[in-house]
mmCIF entry with sequence, helices, sheets and N, C-alpha, C, O atoms, coordinates in Angstrom:
data_MODEL
# 
_entry.id   MODEL 
# 
_entity.id                         1 
_entity.type                       polymer 
_entity.pdbx_number_of_molecules   1 
# 
_entity_poly.entity_id                      1 
_entity_poly.type                           'polypeptide(L)' 
_entity_poly.nstd_linkage                   no 
_entity_poly.nstd_monomer                   no 
_entity_poly.pdbx_seq_one_letter_code       MSKVAIVTGGSRGIGAAISIALKKAGYSVAANYAGNDEAAAKFKA 
_entity_poly.pdbx_seq_one_letter_code_can   MSKVAIVTGGSRGIGAAISIALKKAGYSVAANYAGNDEAAAKFKA 
_entity_poly.pdbx_strand_id                 A 
# 
loop_
_entity_poly_seq.entity_id 
_entity_poly_seq.num 
_entity_poly_seq.mon_id 
_entity_poly_seq.hetero 
1 1  MET n 
1 2  SER n 
1 3  LYS n 
1 4  VAL n 
1 5  ALA n 
1 6  ILE n 
1 7  VAL n 
1 8  THR n 
1 9  GLY n 
1 10 GLY n 
1 11 SER n 
1 12 ARG n 
1 13 GLY n 
1 14 ILE n 
1 15 GLY n 
1 16 ALA n 
1 17 ALA n 
1 18 ILE n 
1 19 SER n 
1 20 ILE n 
1 21 ALA n 
1 22 LEU n 
1 23 LYS n 
1 24 LYS n 
1 25 ALA n 
1 26 GLY n 
1 27 TYR n 
1 28 SER n 
1 29 VAL n 
1 30 ALA n 
1 31 ALA n 
1 32 ASN n 
1 33 TYR n 
1 34 ALA n 
1 35 GLY n 
1 36 ASN n 
1 37 ASP n 
1 38 GLU n 
1 39 ALA n 
1 40 ALA n 
1 41 ALA n 
1 42 LYS n 
1 43 PHE n 
1 44 LYS n 
1 45 ALA n 
# 
_struct_asym.id          A 
_struct_asym.entity_id   1 
# 
loop_
_struct_conf.conf_type_id 
_struct_conf.id 
_struct_conf.pdbx_PDB_helix_id 
_struct_conf.beg_label_comp_id 
_struct_conf.beg_label_asym_id 
_struct_conf.beg_label_seq_id 
_struct_conf.pdbx_beg_PDB_ins_code 
_struct_conf.end_label_comp_id 
_struct_conf.end_label_asym_id 
_struct_conf.end_label_seq_id 
_struct_conf.pdbx_end_PDB_ins_code 
_struct_conf.beg_auth_comp_id 
_struct_conf.beg_auth_asym_id 
_struct_conf.beg_auth_seq_id 
_struct_conf.end_auth_comp_id 
_struct_conf.end_auth_asym_id 
_struct_conf.end_auth_seq_id 
_struct_conf.pdbx_PDB_helix_class 
_struct_conf.details 
_struct_conf.pdbx_PDB_helix_length 
HELX_P HELX_P1 AA1 GLY A 13 ? LYS A 24 ? GLY A 13 LYS A 24 1 ? 12 
HELX_P HELX_P2 AA2 ASP A 37 ? LYS A 44 ? ASP A 37 LYS A 44 1 ? 8  
# 
_struct_conf_type.id          HELX_P 
_struct_conf_type.criteria    ? 
_struct_conf_type.reference   ? 
# 
_struct_sheet.id               AA1 
_struct_sheet.type             ? 
_struct_sheet.number_strands   2 
_struct_sheet.details          ? 
# 
_struct_sheet_order.sheet_id     AA1 
_struct_sheet_order.range_id_1   1 
_struct_sheet_order.range_id_2   2 
_struct_sheet_order.offset       ? 
_struct_sheet_order.sense        parallel 
# 
loop_
_struct_sheet_range.sheet_id 
_struct_sheet_range.id 
_struct_sheet_range.beg_label_comp_id 
_struct_sheet_range.beg_label_asym_id 
_struct_sheet_range.beg_label_seq_id 
_struct_sheet_range.pdbx_beg_PDB_ins_code 
_struct_sheet_range.end_label_comp_id 
_struct_sheet_range.end_label_asym_id 
_struct_sheet_range.end_label_seq_id 
_struct_sheet_range.pdbx_end_PDB_ins_code 
_struct_sheet_range.beg_auth_comp_id 
_struct_sheet_range.beg_auth_asym_id 
_struct_sheet_range.beg_auth_seq_id 
_struct_sheet_range.end_auth_comp_id 
_struct_sheet_range.end_auth_asym_id 
_struct_sheet_range.end_auth_seq_id 
AA1 1 VAL A 4  ? VAL A 7  ? VAL A 4  VAL A 7  
AA1 2 SER A 28 ? ALA A 31 ? SER A 28 ALA A 31 
# 
loop_
_atom_site.group_PDB 
_atom_site.id 
_atom_site.type_symbol 
_atom_site.label_atom_id 
_atom_site.label_alt_id 
_atom_site.label_comp_id 
_atom_site.label_asym_id 
_atom_site.label_entity_id 
_atom_site.label_seq_id 
_atom_site.pdbx_PDB_ins_code 
_atom_site.Cartn_x 
_atom_site.Cartn_y 
_atom_site.Cartn_z 
_atom_site.occupancy 
_atom_site.B_iso_or_equiv 
_atom_site.pdbx_formal_charge 
_atom_site.auth_seq_id 
_atom_site.auth_comp_id 
_atom_site.auth_asym_id 
_atom_site.auth_atom_id 
_atom_site.pdbx_PDB_model_num 
ATOM 1   N N  . MET A 1 1  ? -0.214  -27.149 -58.725 1.00 0.00 ? 1  MET A N  1 
ATOM 2   C CA . MET A 1 1  ? -1.190  -28.142 -58.289 1.00 0.00 ? 1  MET A CA 1 
ATOM 3   C C  . MET A 1 1  ? -2.584  -27.525 -58.374 1.00 0.00 ? 1  MET A C  1 
ATOM 4   O O  . MET A 1 1  ? -2.800  -26.381 -57.974 1.00 0.00 ? 1  MET A O  1 
ATOM 5   N N  . SER A 1 2  ? -3.528  -28.314 -58.907 1.00 0.00 ? 2  SER A N  1 
ATOM 6   C CA . SER A 1 2  ? -4.905  -27.825 -59.022 1.00 0.00 ? 2  SER A CA 1 
ATOM 7   C C  . SER A 1 2  ? -5.668  -28.062 -57.720 1.00 0.00 ? 2  SER A C  1 
ATOM 8   O O  . SER A 1 2  ? -5.326  -28.925 -56.911 1.00 0.00 ? 2  SER A O  1 
ATOM 9   N N  . LYS A 1 3  ? -6.708  -27.261 -57.559 1.00 0.00 ? 3  LYS A N  1 
ATOM 10  C CA . LYS A 1 3  ? -7.550  -27.377 -56.368 1.00 0.00 ? 3  LYS A CA 1 
ATOM 11  C C  . LYS A 1 3  ? -8.811  -28.201 -56.725 1.00 0.00 ? 3  LYS A C  1 
ATOM 12  O O  . LYS A 1 3  ? -9.451  -27.954 -57.747 1.00 0.00 ? 3  LYS A O  1 
ATOM 13  N N  . VAL A 1 4  ? -9.143  -29.154 -55.890 1.00 0.00 ? 4  VAL A N  1 
ATOM 14  C CA . VAL A 1 4  ? -10.283 -30.032 -56.126 1.00 0.00 ? 4  VAL A CA 1 
ATOM 15  C C  . VAL A 1 4  ? -11.127 -30.040 -54.867 1.00 0.00 ? 4  VAL A C  1 
ATOM 16  O O  . VAL A 1 4  ? -10.600 -30.101 -53.756 1.00 0.00 ? 4  VAL A O  1 
ATOM 17  N N  . ALA A 1 5  ? -12.449 -29.979 -55.046 1.00 0.00 ? 5  ALA A N  1 
ATOM 18  C CA . ALA A 1 5  ? -13.397 -30.083 -53.914 1.00 0.00 ? 5  ALA A CA 1 
ATOM 19  C C  . ALA A 1 5  ? -14.414 -31.144 -54.200 1.00 0.00 ? 5  ALA A C  1 
ATOM 20  O O  . ALA A 1 5  ? -14.857 -31.301 -55.338 1.00 0.00 ? 5  ALA A O  1 
ATOM 21  N N  . ILE A 1 6  ? -14.794 -31.883 -53.172 1.00 0.00 ? 6  ILE A N  1 
ATOM 22  C CA . ILE A 1 6  ? -15.867 -32.865 -53.257 1.00 0.00 ? 6  ILE A CA 1 
ATOM 23  C C  . ILE A 1 6  ? -16.978 -32.347 -52.349 1.00 0.00 ? 6  ILE A C  1 
ATOM 24  O O  . ILE A 1 6  ? -16.747 -32.103 -51.165 1.00 0.00 ? 6  ILE A O  1 
ATOM 25  N N  . VAL A 1 7  ? -18.172 -32.180 -52.891 1.00 0.00 ? 7  VAL A N  1 
ATOM 26  C CA . VAL A 1 7  ? -19.297 -31.611 -52.115 1.00 0.00 ? 7  VAL A CA 1 
ATOM 27  C C  . VAL A 1 7  ? -20.395 -32.674 -52.087 1.00 0.00 ? 7  VAL A C  1 
ATOM 28  O O  . VAL A 1 7  ? -20.948 -33.022 -53.130 1.00 0.00 ? 7  VAL A O  1 
ATOM 29  N N  . THR A 1 8  ? -20.713 -33.192 -50.895 1.00 0.00 ? 8  THR A N  1 
ATOM 30  C CA . THR A 1 8  ? -21.817 -34.122 -50.791 1.00 0.00 ? 8  THR A CA 1 
ATOM 31  C C  . THR A 1 8  ? -23.142 -33.342 -50.761 1.00 0.00 ? 8  THR A C  1 
ATOM 32  O O  . THR A 1 8  ? -23.255 -32.312 -50.097 1.00 0.00 ? 8  THR A O  1 
ATOM 33  N N  . GLY A 1 9  ? -24.124 -33.850 -51.483 1.00 0.00 ? 9  GLY A N  1 
ATOM 34  C CA . GLY A 1 9  ? -25.391 -33.125 -51.597 1.00 0.00 ? 9  GLY A CA 1 
ATOM 35  C C  . GLY A 1 9  ? -25.237 -31.824 -52.322 1.00 0.00 ? 9  GLY A C  1 
ATOM 36  O O  . GLY A 1 9  ? -25.882 -30.830 -51.988 1.00 0.00 ? 9  GLY A O  1 
ATOM 37  N N  . GLY A 1 10 ? -24.362 -31.829 -53.337 1.00 0.00 ? 10 GLY A N  1 
ATOM 38  C CA . GLY A 1 10 ? -24.003 -30.580 -53.992 1.00 0.00 ? 10 GLY A CA 1 
ATOM 39  C C  . GLY A 1 10 ? -24.851 -30.159 -55.161 1.00 0.00 ? 10 GLY A C  1 
ATOM 40  O O  . GLY A 1 10 ? -24.464 -29.237 -55.879 1.00 0.00 ? 10 GLY A O  1 
ATOM 41  N N  . SER A 1 11 ? -25.985 -30.782 -55.394 1.00 0.00 ? 11 SER A N  1 
ATOM 42  C CA . SER A 1 11 ? -26.775 -30.431 -56.571 1.00 0.00 ? 11 SER A CA 1 
ATOM 43  C C  . SER A 1 11 ? -27.917 -29.470 -56.273 1.00 0.00 ? 11 SER A C  1 
ATOM 44  O O  . SER A 1 11 ? -28.559 -28.987 -57.206 1.00 0.00 ? 11 SER A O  1 
ATOM 45  N N  . ARG A 1 12 ? -28.197 -29.171 -54.986 1.00 0.00 ? 12 ARG A N  1 
ATOM 46  C CA . ARG A 1 12 ? -29.281 -28.242 -54.679 1.00 0.00 ? 12 ARG A CA 1 
ATOM 47  C C  . ARG A 1 12 ? -29.056 -27.640 -53.305 1.00 0.00 ? 12 ARG A C  1 
ATOM 48  O O  . ARG A 1 12 ? -28.249 -28.145 -52.524 1.00 0.00 ? 12 ARG A O  1 
ATOM 49  N N  . GLY A 1 13 ? -29.753 -26.584 -53.015 1.00 0.00 ? 13 GLY A N  1 
ATOM 50  C CA . GLY A 1 13 ? -29.707 -25.971 -51.700 1.00 0.00 ? 13 GLY A CA 1 
ATOM 51  C C  . GLY A 1 13 ? -28.339 -25.386 -51.353 1.00 0.00 ? 13 GLY A C  1 
ATOM 52  O O  . GLY A 1 13 ? -27.659 -24.799 -52.195 1.00 0.00 ? 13 GLY A O  1 
ATOM 53  N N  . ILE A 1 14 ? -27.963 -25.564 -50.099 1.00 0.00 ? 14 ILE A N  1 
ATOM 54  C CA . ILE A 1 14 ? -26.694 -25.025 -49.616 1.00 0.00 ? 14 ILE A CA 1 
ATOM 55  C C  . ILE A 1 14 ? -25.530 -25.694 -50.335 1.00 0.00 ? 14 ILE A C  1 
ATOM 56  O O  . ILE A 1 14 ? -24.537 -25.034 -50.642 1.00 0.00 ? 14 ILE A O  1 
ATOM 57  N N  . GLY A 1 15 ? -25.635 -27.012 -50.614 1.00 0.00 ? 15 GLY A N  1 
ATOM 58  C CA . GLY A 1 15 ? -24.569 -27.715 -51.306 1.00 0.00 ? 15 GLY A CA 1 
ATOM 59  C C  . GLY A 1 15 ? -24.313 -27.158 -52.682 1.00 0.00 ? 15 GLY A C  1 
ATOM 60  O O  . GLY A 1 15 ? -23.163 -27.044 -53.104 1.00 0.00 ? 15 GLY A O  1 
ATOM 61  N N  . ALA A 1 16 ? -25.386 -26.804 -53.397 1.00 0.00 ? 16 ALA A N  1 
ATOM 62  C CA . ALA A 1 16 ? -25.238 -26.205 -54.718 1.00 0.00 ? 16 ALA A CA 1 
ATOM 63  C C  . ALA A 1 16 ? -24.588 -24.849 -54.657 1.00 0.00 ? 16 ALA A C  1 
ATOM 64  O O  . ALA A 1 16 ? -23.760 -24.511 -55.502 1.00 0.00 ? 16 ALA A O  1 
ATOM 65  N N  . ALA A 1 17 ? -24.968 -24.047 -53.636 1.00 0.00 ? 17 ALA A N  1 
ATOM 66  C CA . ALA A 1 17 ? -24.347 -22.729 -53.464 1.00 0.00 ? 17 ALA A CA 1 
ATOM 67  C C  . ALA A 1 17 ? -22.875 -22.862 -53.194 1.00 0.00 ? 17 ALA A C  1 
ATOM 68  O O  . ALA A 1 17 ? -22.067 -22.111 -53.742 1.00 0.00 ? 17 ALA A O  1 
ATOM 69  N N  . ILE A 1 18 ? -22.516 -23.808 -52.357 1.00 0.00 ? 18 ILE A N  1 
ATOM 70  C CA . ILE A 1 18 ? -21.079 -24.042 -52.050 1.00 0.00 ? 18 ILE A CA 1 
ATOM 71  C C  . ILE A 1 18 ? -20.358 -24.500 -53.297 1.00 0.00 ? 18 ILE A C  1 
ATOM 72  O O  . ILE A 1 18 ? -19.269 -24.006 -53.591 1.00 0.00 ? 18 ILE A O  1 
ATOM 73  N N  . SER A 1 19 ? -20.939 -25.437 -54.046 1.00 0.00 ? 19 SER A N  1 
ATOM 74  C CA . SER A 1 19 ? -20.298 -25.925 -55.273 1.00 0.00 ? 19 SER A CA 1 
ATOM 75  C C  . SER A 1 19 ? -20.061 -24.815 -56.271 1.00 0.00 ? 19 SER A C  1 
ATOM 76  O O  . SER A 1 19 ? -18.997 -24.748 -56.887 1.00 0.00 ? 19 SER A O  1 
ATOM 77  N N  . ILE A 1 20 ? -21.045 -23.937 -56.438 1.00 0.00 ? 20 ILE A N  1 
ATOM 78  C CA . ILE A 1 20 ? -20.897 -22.818 -57.381 1.00 0.00 ? 20 ILE A CA 1 
ATOM 79  C C  . ILE A 1 20 ? -19.823 -21.850 -56.914 1.00 0.00 ? 20 ILE A C  1 
ATOM 80  O O  . ILE A 1 20 ? -19.019 -21.379 -57.719 1.00 0.00 ? 20 ILE A O  1 
ATOM 81  N N  . ALA A 1 21 ? -19.801 -21.546 -55.610 1.00 0.00 ? 21 ALA A N  1 
ATOM 82  C CA . ALA A 1 21 ? -18.798 -20.624 -55.084 1.00 0.00 ? 21 ALA A CA 1 
ATOM 83  C C  . ALA A 1 21 ? -17.385 -21.201 -55.235 1.00 0.00 ? 21 ALA A C  1 
ATOM 84  O O  . ALA A 1 21 ? -16.444 -20.471 -55.546 1.00 0.00 ? 21 ALA A O  1 
ATOM 85  N N  . LEU A 1 22 ? -17.244 -22.492 -55.017 1.00 0.00 ? 22 LEU A N  1 
ATOM 86  C CA . LEU A 1 22 ? -15.941 -23.128 -55.180 1.00 0.00 ? 22 LEU A CA 1 
ATOM 87  C C  . LEU A 1 22 ? -15.494 -23.108 -56.656 1.00 0.00 ? 22 LEU A C  1 
ATOM 88  O O  . LEU A 1 22 ? -14.325 -22.868 -56.960 1.00 0.00 ? 22 LEU A O  1 
ATOM 89  N N  . LYS A 1 23 ? -16.435 -23.362 -57.544 1.00 0.00 ? 23 LYS A N  1 
ATOM 90  C CA . LYS A 1 23 ? -16.114 -23.341 -58.985 1.00 0.00 ? 23 LYS A CA 1 
ATOM 91  C C  . LYS A 1 23 ? -15.666 -21.951 -59.410 1.00 0.00 ? 23 LYS A C  1 
ATOM 92  O O  . LYS A 1 23 ? -14.706 -21.819 -60.169 1.00 0.00 ? 23 LYS A O  1 
ATOM 93  N N  . LYS A 1 24 ? -16.349 -20.908 -58.930 1.00 0.00 ? 24 LYS A N  1 
ATOM 94  C CA . LYS A 1 24 ? -15.974 -19.532 -59.243 1.00 0.00 ? 24 LYS A CA 1 
ATOM 95  C C  . LYS A 1 24 ? -14.604 -19.193 -58.652 1.00 0.00 ? 24 LYS A C  1 
ATOM 96  O O  . LYS A 1 24 ? -13.890 -18.339 -59.177 1.00 0.00 ? 24 LYS A O  1 
ATOM 97  N N  . ALA A 1 25 ? -14.247 -19.862 -57.565 1.00 0.00 ? 25 ALA A N  1 
ATOM 98  C CA . ALA A 1 25 ? -12.931 -19.603 -56.908 1.00 0.00 ? 25 ALA A CA 1 
ATOM 99  C C  . ALA A 1 25 ? -11.818 -20.397 -57.565 1.00 0.00 ? 25 ALA A C  1 
ATOM 100 O O  . ALA A 1 25 ? -10.672 -20.321 -57.123 1.00 0.00 ? 25 ALA A O  1 
ATOM 101 N N  . GLY A 1 26 ? -12.125 -21.169 -58.624 1.00 0.00 ? 26 GLY A N  1 
ATOM 102 C CA . GLY A 1 26 ? -11.106 -21.877 -59.351 1.00 0.00 ? 26 GLY A CA 1 
ATOM 103 C C  . GLY A 1 26 ? -10.927 -23.347 -59.051 1.00 0.00 ? 26 GLY A C  1 
ATOM 104 O O  . GLY A 1 26 ? -9.981  -23.972 -59.533 1.00 0.00 ? 26 GLY A O  1 
ATOM 105 N N  . TYR A 1 27 ? -11.825 -23.907 -58.261 1.00 0.00 ? 27 TYR A N  1 
ATOM 106 C CA . TYR A 1 27 ? -11.752 -25.310 -57.943 1.00 0.00 ? 27 TYR A CA 1 
ATOM 107 C C  . TYR A 1 27 ? -12.398 -26.173 -59.005 1.00 0.00 ? 27 TYR A C  1 
ATOM 108 O O  . TYR A 1 27 ? -13.342 -25.744 -59.669 1.00 0.00 ? 27 TYR A O  1 
ATOM 109 N N  . SER A 1 28 ? -11.895 -27.390 -59.172 1.00 0.00 ? 28 SER A N  1 
ATOM 110 C CA . SER A 1 28 ? -12.613 -28.421 -59.886 1.00 0.00 ? 28 SER A CA 1 
ATOM 111 C C  . SER A 1 28 ? -13.547 -29.018 -58.848 1.00 0.00 ? 28 SER A C  1 
ATOM 112 O O  . SER A 1 28 ? -13.124 -29.329 -57.735 1.00 0.00 ? 28 SER A O  1 
ATOM 113 N N  . VAL A 1 29 ? -14.822 -29.182 -59.208 1.00 0.00 ? 29 VAL A N  1 
ATOM 114 C CA . VAL A 1 29 ? -15.786 -29.587 -58.184 1.00 0.00 ? 29 VAL A CA 1 
ATOM 115 C C  . VAL A 1 29 ? -16.447 -30.913 -58.620 1.00 0.00 ? 29 VAL A C  1 
ATOM 116 O O  . VAL A 1 29 ? -16.903 -31.053 -59.755 1.00 0.00 ? 29 VAL A O  1 
ATOM 117 N N  . ALA A 1 30 ? -16.483 -31.857 -57.706 1.00 0.00 ? 30 ALA A N  1 
ATOM 118 C CA . ALA A 1 30 ? -17.229 -33.105 -57.850 1.00 0.00 ? 30 ALA A CA 1 
ATOM 119 C C  . ALA A 1 30 ? -18.359 -33.051 -56.838 1.00 0.00 ? 30 ALA A C  1 
ATOM 120 O O  . ALA A 1 30 ? -18.108 -32.861 -55.648 1.00 0.00 ? 30 ALA A O  1 
ATOM 121 N N  . ALA A 1 31 ? -19.604 -33.215 -57.284 1.00 0.00 ? 31 ALA A N  1 
ATOM 122 C CA . ALA A 1 31 ? -20.739 -33.148 -56.374 1.00 0.00 ? 31 ALA A CA 1 
ATOM 123 C C  . ALA A 1 31 ? -21.608 -34.410 -56.573 1.00 0.00 ? 31 ALA A C  1 
ATOM 124 O O  . ALA A 1 31 ? -21.746 -34.908 -57.690 1.00 0.00 ? 31 ALA A O  1 
ATOM 125 N N  . ASN A 1 32 ? -22.167 -34.896 -55.509 1.00 0.00 ? 32 ASN A N  1 
ATOM 126 C CA . ASN A 1 32 ? -23.075 -36.044 -55.645 1.00 0.00 ? 32 ASN A CA 1 
ATOM 127 C C  . ASN A 1 32 ? -24.491 -35.636 -55.231 1.00 0.00 ? 32 ASN A C  1 
ATOM 128 O O  . ASN A 1 32 ? -24.722 -34.534 -54.735 1.00 0.00 ? 32 ASN A O  1 
ATOM 129 N N  . TYR A 1 33 ? -25.409 -36.542 -55.447 1.00 0.00 ? 33 TYR A N  1 
ATOM 130 C CA . TYR A 1 33 ? -26.812 -36.285 -55.051 1.00 0.00 ? 33 TYR A CA 1 
ATOM 131 C C  . TYR A 1 33 ? -27.437 -37.634 -54.745 1.00 0.00 ? 33 TYR A C  1 
ATOM 132 O O  . TYR A 1 33 ? -26.892 -38.674 -55.115 1.00 0.00 ? 33 TYR A O  1 
ATOM 133 N N  . ALA A 1 34 ? -28.562 -37.621 -54.080 1.00 0.00 ? 34 ALA A N  1 
ATOM 134 C CA . ALA A 1 34 ? -29.280 -38.853 -53.742 1.00 0.00 ? 34 ALA A CA 1 
ATOM 135 C C  . ALA A 1 34 ? -30.720 -38.800 -54.201 1.00 0.00 ? 34 ALA A C  1 
ATOM 136 O O  . ALA A 1 34 ? -31.606 -38.392 -53.450 1.00 0.00 ? 34 ALA A O  1 
ATOM 137 N N  . GLY A 1 35 ? -30.952 -39.209 -55.425 1.00 0.00 ? 35 GLY A N  1 
ATOM 138 C CA . GLY A 1 35 ? -32.292 -39.441 -55.874 1.00 0.00 ? 35 GLY A CA 1 
ATOM 139 C C  . GLY A 1 35 ? -33.033 -38.368 -56.632 1.00 0.00 ? 35 GLY A C  1 
ATOM 140 O O  . GLY A 1 35 ? -34.053 -38.670 -57.252 1.00 0.00 ? 35 GLY A O  1 
ATOM 141 N N  . ASN A 1 36 ? -32.585 -37.156 -56.618 1.00 0.00 ? 36 ASN A N  1 
ATOM 142 C CA . ASN A 1 36 ? -33.287 -36.092 -57.353 1.00 0.00 ? 36 ASN A CA 1 
ATOM 143 C C  . ASN A 1 36 ? -32.611 -35.861 -58.685 1.00 0.00 ? 36 ASN A C  1 
ATOM 144 O O  . ASN A 1 36 ? -31.816 -34.935 -58.850 1.00 0.00 ? 36 ASN A O  1 
ATOM 145 N N  . ASP A 1 37 ? -32.948 -36.738 -59.651 1.00 0.00 ? 37 ASP A N  1 
ATOM 146 C CA . ASP A 1 37 ? -32.302 -36.649 -60.938 1.00 0.00 ? 37 ASP A CA 1 
ATOM 147 C C  . ASP A 1 37 ? -32.564 -35.334 -61.664 1.00 0.00 ? 37 ASP A C  1 
ATOM 148 O O  . ASP A 1 37 ? -31.680 -34.831 -62.358 1.00 0.00 ? 37 ASP A O  1 
ATOM 149 N N  . GLU A 1 38 ? -33.752 -34.772 -61.519 1.00 0.00 ? 38 GLU A N  1 
ATOM 150 C CA . GLU A 1 38 ? -34.071 -33.520 -62.166 1.00 0.00 ? 38 GLU A CA 1 
ATOM 151 C C  . GLU A 1 38 ? -33.189 -32.358 -61.665 1.00 0.00 ? 38 GLU A C  1 
ATOM 152 O O  . GLU A 1 38 ? -32.678 -31.572 -62.462 1.00 0.00 ? 38 GLU A O  1 
ATOM 153 N N  . ALA A 1 39 ? -33.022 -32.264 -60.362 1.00 0.00 ? 39 ALA A N  1 
ATOM 154 C CA . ALA A 1 39 ? -32.186 -31.198 -59.777 1.00 0.00 ? 39 ALA A CA 1 
ATOM 155 C C  . ALA A 1 39 ? -30.726 -31.404 -60.220 1.00 0.00 ? 39 ALA A C  1 
ATOM 156 O O  . ALA A 1 39 ? -30.024 -30.441 -60.528 1.00 0.00 ? 39 ALA A O  1 
ATOM 157 N N  . ALA A 1 40 ? -30.289 -32.639 -60.247 1.00 0.00 ? 40 ALA A N  1 
ATOM 158 C CA . ALA A 1 40 ? -28.901 -32.907 -60.665 1.00 0.00 ? 40 ALA A CA 1 
ATOM 159 C C  . ALA A 1 40 ? -28.673 -32.532 -62.123 1.00 0.00 ? 40 ALA A C  1 
ATOM 160 O O  . ALA A 1 40 ? -27.632 -31.974 -62.472 1.00 0.00 ? 40 ALA A O  1 
ATOM 161 N N  . ALA A 1 41 ? -29.656 -32.843 -62.979 1.00 0.00 ? 41 ALA A N  1 
ATOM 162 C CA . ALA A 1 41 ? -29.517 -32.493 -64.370 1.00 0.00 ? 41 ALA A CA 1 
ATOM 163 C C  . ALA A 1 41 ? -29.464 -30.982 -64.580 1.00 0.00 ? 41 ALA A C  1 
ATOM 164 O O  . ALA A 1 41 ? -28.693 -30.496 -65.407 1.00 0.00 ? 41 ALA A O  1 
ATOM 165 N N  . LYS A 1 42 ? -30.287 -30.232 -63.828 1.00 0.00 ? 42 LYS A N  1 
ATOM 166 C CA . LYS A 1 42 ? -30.258 -28.770 -63.938 1.00 0.00 ? 42 LYS A CA 1 
ATOM 167 C C  . LYS A 1 42 ? -28.950 -28.207 -63.413 1.00 0.00 ? 42 LYS A C  1 
ATOM 168 O O  . LYS A 1 42 ? -28.421 -27.242 -63.964 1.00 0.00 ? 42 LYS A O  1 
ATOM 169 N N  . PHE A 1 43 ? -28.422 -28.806 -62.344 1.00 0.00 ? 43 PHE A N  1 
ATOM 170 C CA . PHE A 1 43 ? -27.160 -28.330 -61.784 1.00 0.00 ? 43 PHE A CA 1 
ATOM 171 C C  . PHE A 1 43 ? -26.014 -28.597 -62.746 1.00 0.00 ? 43 PHE A C  1 
ATOM 172 O O  . PHE A 1 43 ? -25.138 -27.746 -62.901 1.00 0.00 ? 43 PHE A O  1 
ATOM 173 N N  . LYS A 1 44 ? -25.995 -29.730 -63.382 1.00 0.00 ? 44 LYS A N  1 
ATOM 174 C CA . LYS A 1 44 ? -24.907 -30.082 -64.303 1.00 0.00 ? 44 LYS A CA 1 
ATOM 175 C C  . LYS A 1 44 ? -24.859 -29.125 -65.477 1.00 0.00 ? 44 LYS A C  1 
ATOM 176 O O  . LYS A 1 44 ? -23.777 -28.807 -65.970 1.00 0.00 ? 44 LYS A O  1 
ATOM 177 N N  . ALA A 1 45 ? -25.989 -28.670 -65.923 1.00 0.00 ? 45 ALA A N  1 
ATOM 178 C CA . ALA A 1 45 ? -26.055 -27.763 -67.063 1.00 0.00 ? 45 ALA A CA 1 
ATOM 179 C C  . ALA A 1 45 ? -25.581 -26.418 -66.581 1.00 0.00 ? 45 ALA A C  1 
ATOM 180 O O  . ALA A 1 45 ? -25.540 -25.464 -67.358 1.00 0.00 ? 45 ALA A O  1 
# 
């Protein structure tokens, strides 16, 4: 079974750090954001 995490506010700040740590730990990560398209685009890359 694969590990999946959903991180709210995961495109910047603490949420981004958590998302990155989970990804490095082998999780598939879904993250959302509210309104900062530029930060989300940088995070996705």
